[in-house]
C-alpha positions in Angstrom: 99.4 117.7 101.3 99.9 121.5 102.1 98.3 121.2 105.6 101.0 118.7 106.6 103.9 120.4 104.7 103.4 123.9 106.0 103.5 122.9 109.8 106.6 120.8 109.0 108.4 123.8 107.4 107.4 126.2 110.1 108.4 123.8 113.0 111.7 123.0 111.2 112.4 126.7 111.1 111.5 127.0 114.8 113.9 124.1 115.4 116.7 125.9 113.5 115.9 129.0 115.7 116.4 127.0 118.8 119.7 125.6 117.5 120.8 129.2 116.7 119.8 130.3 120.1 121.8 127.4 121.6 124.9 128.5 119.6 124.5 132.1 120.6 124.1 131.4 124.3 127.2 129.1 124.3 129.3 131.6 122.4 128.3 134.5 124.8 129.1 132.3 127.7 132.5 131.5 126.3 133.2 135.0 125.5 132.3 136.2 129.1 132.6 139.9 129.8 135.1 142.5 131.2 134.9 143.4 134.9 136.6 146.8 135.8 138.1 146.6 139.2 138.3 149.6 141.7 142.0 150.3 140.8 141.0 150.7 137.2 142.3 147.2 136.1 140.2 145.1 133.8 139.7 141.4 134.6 138.1 138.8 132.2 135.1 137.0 133.8 133.5 133.9 132.4 129.8 134.1 131.2 126.8 133.5 133.5 126.2 130.0 134.3 122.6 130.2 133.0 123.8 130.9 129.5 125.9 127.7 129.7 123.1 125.5 130.9 120.5 127.1 128.7 122.7 126.7 125.7 123.6 123.1 126.4 119.9 122.3 127.0 118.8 123.9 123.7 121.7 122.1 121.8 120.6 118.8 123.3 117.0 119.3 122.4 118.0 120.4 118.8 119.5 116.9 118.2 118.0 114.6 120.7 114.4 116.0 121.1 113.0 113.3 118.9 113.4 110.8 121.7 111.4 113.0 124.1 108.6 113.8 121.6 108.2 110.1 120.7 108.0 109.0 124.3 104.6 110.7 124.8 103.2 108.6 121.8 102.3 105.1 122.7 104.3 102.3 121.2 102.6 99.8 118.9 103.0 96.1 118.6 103.5 95.9 114.9 105.5 99.0 113.7 106.2 99.7 110.0 109.7 99.4 108.5 111.3 100.1 105.2 111.1 97.1 103.0 111.5 96.7 99.3 110.3 94.0 97.0 111.4 92.8 93.5 111.5 95.8 91.3 111.6 96.9 87.7 111.9 100.3 86.1 109.0 101.6 83.8 109.4 104.7 81.6 106.6 107.1 81.8 105.5 109.2 78.8 107.1 112.3 80.2 110.5 110.7 80.6 110.1 109.8 84.3 111.7 106.5 85.3 109.2 104.8 87.7 110.4 102.4 90.3 107.8 99.6 90.3 107.7 96.7 92.9 105.6 93.5 92.5 104.8 91.0 95.3 102.2 88.4 96.1 101.0 85.3 94.3 101.6 85.1 90.6 98.2 84.9 88.8 96.3 86.3 91.7 94.0 89.3 91.2 96.1 92.5 91.0 95.9 95.7 93.1 97.9 98.8 91.9 98.8 100.9 94.9 99.6 104.6 94.6 101.0 106.3 97.7 100.4 109.8 99.0 102.5 112.9 98.6 105.9 113.3 100.2 106.0 109.5 100.9 107.0 106.5 98.8 105.8 102.9 98.3 107.1 101.9 101.7 104.1 103.7 103.1 102.0 100.6 102.1 103.9 98.5 104.7 100.7 97.2 106.4 98.9 96.7 103.2 101.7 94.7 101.9 101.7 92.3 104.9 97.9 92.0 104.9 97.0 91.8 101.2 99.9 89.9 99.5 98.6 86.5 100.5 95.4 87.2 98.6 96.4 89.4 95.8 99.2 90.4 93.4 100.4 93.8 94.6 102.0 96.4 92.3 103.4 99.3 94.0 105.3 102.3 92.6 107.0 105.4 93.7 105.7 108.7 92.3 108.3 110.6 90.2 110.9 112.5 92.3 110.0 110.5 95.4 111.6 107.2 96.6 113.5 105.5 93.8 111.6 107.0 90.9 113.4 109.6 88.8 112.1 113.0 87.8 111.7 113.9 84.0 114.5 116.0 82.6 112.3 119.2 82.5 111.6 118.8 86.3 107.9 119.5 85.8 105.2 118.1 88.1 101.5 117.8 87.3 98.8 115.5 88.4 98.1 114.8 84.7 101.7 113.5 84.4 101.2 111.3 87.5 98.1 109.8 85.8 100.1 109.1 82.7 102.7 107.4 84.8 100.1 105.4 86.5 98.9 104.2 83.1 102.4 103.1 82.2 102.6 101.1 85.5 99.2 99.5 84.7 100.3 98.5 81.3 103.5 97.0 82.6 101.6 95.1 85.3 100.3 92.7 82.6 97.0 92.0 80.8 94.8 91.0 83.7 92.1 93.2 85.3 93.4 95.4 88.1 91.9 97.5 90.9 93.6 100.9 91.4 94.2 101.9 95.0 95.2 105.5 95.7 95.9 107.5 98.9 95.6 111.2 99.0 97.5 112.6 95.9 97.6 108.9 94.7 93.8 109.0 94.7 93.9 112.3 92.8 96.2 110.7 90.2 93.9 107.7 90.0 90.8 109.8 89.2 92.7 111.8 86.7 93.9 108.7 85.1 90.4 107.5 84.6 89.5 110.9 82.9 92.2 110.5 80.2 92.5 106.8 80.1 92.4 105.2 76.6 89.5 102.8 76.0 91.9 99.9 75.4 93.4 100.4 78.8 90.1 101.4 80.5 88.8 98.0 80.0 91.6 96.6 82.2 90.4 98.6 85.2 87.9 96.5 87.3 87.5 99.0 90.2 88.9 101.9 92.2 89.7 102.5 95.8 90.1 106.0 97.0 91.9 106.4 100.4 91.5 109.7 102.2 91.5 111.8 99.0 89.7 114.7 97.4 88.1 115.6 94.2 89.5 119.2 93.8 92.1 121.6 95.0 92.8 120.1 98.5 93.0 123.6 100.0 89.3 123.8 99.7 88.6 120.4 101.4 90.8 120.6 104.3 90.4 121.8 108.0 90.3 125.5 108.3 89.8 125.9 104.6 88.8 129.6 104.6 92.1 130.4 106.5 94.2 128.5 104.1 92.5 130.1 101.0 93.1 133.4 102.4 96.8 132.7 102.9 97.3 130.9 99.6 98.5 133.8 97.5 100.2 136.1 100.0 101.9 133.3 102.1 101.5 129.7 101.0 102.5 129.8 97.4 105.5 132.2 97.9 106.5 129.9 100.7 106.6 126.8 98.2 108.4 128.8 95.5 111.0 129.8 98.1 111.3 126.1 99.2 112.1 125.1 95.6 114.7 127.9 95.3 116.2 126.9 98.7 115.7 123.1 98.5 119.1 122.0 99.9 118.8 124.3 102.9 115.2 123.3 103.5 116.3 119.6 103.3 119.0 120.2 106.0 116.4 122.0 108.2 114.0 119.1 107.6 116.4 116.5 109.0 117.3 118.7 111.8 113.7 119.1 112.5 113.4 115.2 112.5 116.2 115.0 115.0 114.6 117.6 117.3 111.2 115.9 117.0 109.5 118.8 115.4 108.6 116.9 112.3 107.2 114.1 114.3 105.1 116.7 116.2 103.7 118.2 113.0 103.0 114.7 111.6 101.2 113.5 114.8 99.0 116.6 115.0 98.0 116.8 111.3 98.4 113.3 109.8 96.9 111.0 112.4 93.9 110.5 114.4 93.3 108.9 117.8 95.2 105.6 117.1 98.7 106.7 116.0 101.7 104.7 117.4 105.3 105.8 118.1 106.7 103.9 115.2 104.1 105.1 112.7 104.6 108.7 113.4 108.4 108.4 113.4 108.4 106.3 110.2 106.1 108.7 108.4 108.1 111.6 109.4 111.3 109.9 108.2 109.8 109.1 104.8 108.8 112.7 104.4 112.3 113.9 105.2 113.8 111.6 102.6 111.9 113.2 99.7 113.3 116.4 98.1 111.6 119.6 99.7 111.7 121.2 96.2 109.9 118.2 94.6 107.3 118.2 97.4 106.7 121.9 97.0 106.1 121.4 93.2 103.7 118.7 93.9 101.8 121.0 96.4 101.6 123.7 93.8 100.3 121.2 91.3 97.4 120.3 93.6 96.3 123.8 93.8 95.6 123.8 90.1 93.6 120.5 89.9 90.0 119.3 89.9 87.9 116.4 88.6 84.5 117.6 90.0 82.9 117.3 86.6 84.3 113.8 86.0 82.7 112.0 89.0 79.2 111.5 87.6 80.8 109.8 84.5 82.9 107.4 86.5 81.0 104.2 85.6 83.2 102.0 87.7 82.9 100.1 91.0 84.4 102.5 93.6 85.2 102.2 97.3 85.9 105.5 99.1 87.6 105.1 102.4 87.9 108.0 104.9 88.9 108.6 108.5 86.5 110.5 110.6 89.3 112.5 112.2 91.1 113.4 108.9 91.8 117.1 108.8 94.0 117.0 105.8 91.0 115.9 103.6 87.8 116.3 105.5 85.4 113.4 105.4 82.9 115.6 103.5 85.2 115.4 100.5 84.8 111.5 100.4 81.1 111.9 100.9 80.8 114.1 97.9 82.8 111.7 95.8 80.6 108.8 96.9 77.4 110.7 96.3 78.6 111.9 92.8 79.9 108.6 91.4 77.2 106.2 90.3 78.8 103.0 91.6 80.7 104.4 94.6 80.1 103.5 98.3 81.8 105.0 101.3 83.4 103.3 104.3 84.2 105.5 107.2 86.8 104.5 109.8 86.0 105.9 113.2 88.9 107.9 114.9 91.3 107.6 111.9 93.2 110.5 110.4 94.8 111.1 107.0 97.2 108.3 107.6 94.4 106.1 108.7 95.5 103.2 106.4 98.4 102.9 108.9 96.8 103.6 112.3 93.6 101.7 111.5 95.2 99.3 109.0 93.0 96.2 109.9 89.8 98.3 109.1 91.1 99.7 105.9 92.7 96.5 104.6 89.6 94.5 105.5 87.4 96.9 103.5 89.7 96.7 100.5 89.7 92.8 100.7 85.9 92.7 100.8 85.5 95.2 97.9 88.2 93.5 95.8 86.7 90.0 96.3 83.3 91.3 95.3 84.5 93.2 92.2 86.8 90.4 90.9 84.0 87.8 91.6 81.6 90.0 89.6 84.0 90.4 86.7 84.6 86.6 86.6 80.9 85.9 86.3 80.4 88.7 83.6 83.3 87.1 81.6 81.9 83.5 81.8 78.5 84.8 80.7 80.1 86.7 77.8 82.0 83.5 76.8 
């Protein structure tokens, strides 16, 4: 999401500026200066000590600041880690090669989980551990992120993500599924329903939208008037520049991770009151692994997206999950979705931010379990009556 990406880029640039300052101070100390004596002779004098100490301090912060930043965030008991399950590759209609993982009991009701932008399927770590005992989970990496490959033309649109989701659903088998989408994953889920063929639509039992929106996210985020005013003169040019300079931005991003600036940006924008040290560091690391150019293309695609007119026609059981402290997608966006969709209901998690499905995982996963049990039980009854 742009409101997370922009602070990350700016703080990474600041981190590089600190590194450049450290190099300059150490260089100027090493060079020293010429001292002219009373007899006219010139003697070389080493640089001021403050330059040495300041330079060393800035250099240390540039590569070790992460540990200082993380120390001010409380540690959690159950911190996420990168784990991969049994995987297959699915070809999407646009030529993307989609990395798809499956875990859980064979024959159990199926949940298809789509992660948010800049992350990958590892973001569902808590959901995998909480839901795999009850459901069959199908997780996938969006094109260009994680282990999924971009199409040859390099284009990114939400419509293409929706088509890729359709290919994942088809590959998951003939049983009914519930679609779970976080952030841009929720946007792709809604778009998929709009264009979904009738033969595939019958396979969808329900939809869970996690901290997502219904239109251009710049309109449903914190300080929206400011972001809209900056969109054309600043934000879009910044993303196009990121695409052009992707390798340099990638290096800056990792240096920002080492200095702790990425963790700081993630903590301030992505989480609410319950973030833990491991969650913030884990999310920042996942974001660094994704190509900055790919992420910039996705952000630009979000600016040109809306399903506002679709919501009243979504005749499908829907659970809308939102954190009350989400500034990336304000809770009012979830409220509008829940009001507009005929079979939608909303569940608000107090104190959670945009990454609430991590920091308040028990509340989010509990709501998903309750909703899924209800929907699959209802579909089973409907099927038995029809038979």
